[in-house]
N, C-alpha and C positions, 0 to 999 in steps of 0.2 A: 293946656286943654287940650289933650287929643283929637284928632276930626278924623271920620272918614265917610268915604262913599261907600253904599253897599244894594248892590241889587242881585236880588234871587229869581231862578226862573217861574219860582210859584209865584211870583211879583209883578206886577205891570207897572210899578214903579221906581225910581231910585228915592235909596234913602240919604239922611248925612242924621251921620252918628257923631255924638259929641262925651266925652267921657273927661272927670277931673276929677282928681286925688286928692283930697286934703289931709297931709296926716295930722293926727291926734298922739301918735307918740314916734318911738323908735321903728315899732314892731306891727304898729295899729293904725290902718284910716279909713277915713270917710271918704268913700266911691259915688259918685252920680252919673247917672246914664241921662240922656236925653235923644232919640228918636225924632226927625222932620219927614215923615212921606211929600214928595214933591209935588206927589199926583194930589193929593187935598188939603195939600196945604195948610199940616194941623199935625202938630207930635200925637205918634203914636203910640208910644213906649217912654216914661220916664221912672228912675228906680235910683235909691237910694240906700247903701247900704255900710256897713260898722264892718272891715275886716281884720281879720288876727293873722300875721304870720308867725310860724314857728319854724325859724331857719335851722335849729340843731332837731327838728323831725322832719324839714323837706314838707312841709302841710302849712295850711289856711282852713281858717274857717273864718263863717260871713253870715251874718244875720242883718235884714233889710225887708224892704218894704218896692213894689213896682206896682205901677198902674200899665196896664197895656192892650192896645185895643179900643182905648175911650170905653171900654166896656167897664172895668170894676179894680177895687184895689187888690192886690195877692202879698199875703207874710211867707219871706222866704230864708230857708236856712240851706248853705251850701260848703262842705268843706272838699278838700282836696289833697292826696298823698300822693308826693313823688320818690319810686327808690331808683337811686343813680345805677346802673349796669354800667358804667364805663367809668374807671375813676377820675377822666376828664369830664364829664357830664356829657359828653355830647351824646349820649343814648342815654335814657331815660323812662320807665314805666311808671304809668301814672293810673291811680286811681280815684274818678270824680264822684260824689252826687249832688243832687240837688232836692229840696223837698218843698214843695208850693205848696200852700191853703190860702183859699180864698178868705176877704174879709169877713162871711158868716159864718169861717170853720167851717163850714158846709163840702167843699168841694177842694180835691187833694189831686196834687200831678207831683210823681216821683222822677228824675231823672239818674241812674246810674251808667257809670262808662271808666272801661277799660283801654286804655292808648300804650303805644309806642312812640318818644317822639324822638328822631335821631337829628343832630343838630349839626349842617356843613358847614364848617368854618373857609373862610375865603375861598371859595368854589374860584370864583374868576379877583382881583384883588380888589378890598372892601368889600365884596358880596359874601353872603350869608344866606343858605336855605335851608329850611327848617323843615322835615317833612313827619306828617302826623297817621299811623293809622290805628286806629279805634274799632273799638264794638260799643254801640247802647245797649245796655245789657236789659231793659226793659222791654223796648221796644222791637228787640233781636234785628239792630241794623248796623252792620260795616261802614264806617265811616275812613275815608282820606282826606288828607288835608297838604298842602304845599304850600310856603311864603318863602315871596323872593324880597329883599327890600321892601319896597312899601307896598306891596301885592300880593293876598290870599285867595287863594280857591280853595273850596269846601265841597263835595262831592259824597254824597251817601250810596248804597248801593240800592235802593230803590229809583232813585232817578234824580235824587233834588242837588240842586248845588245851587251856590252864591258867590260870588267873588266879592272882596272889598280893594278897596284903594285907601291908603294910610296918606293924609294929607301932612 
């Protein structure tokens, strides 16, 4: 199980996030997520999805269900496609999208993003760094991510930020 501690500038509480992956076959798995908000002492996010990888296409497709903010159930579809820029896969261009619909099929949300990732290996001995620069197409917001070992910092142009520490 992968666990992390997460905190964002727009929230006032620390969140404990857990993720578990259950392999179904070579390229398909069931993925579960859960978040516990330490301020209210209750789960604020639960998710289950089946994800299929297409390694020869550098792509993945997922369908799932999520329960967010103790409000209602959402169904979702996600897709991601990578385009290697360098031969060693250190720089990639990604296009990703997500479509959510509520349990009554009335409310809908979409996300589409394009991003470049640069994986810098062995910055120091056994220390890798990943830089990500992206653009959220629908909301028209650029974003940036830096990841080093267990730490990840996400920042958007509109001032939102989140930090994550992987346990």
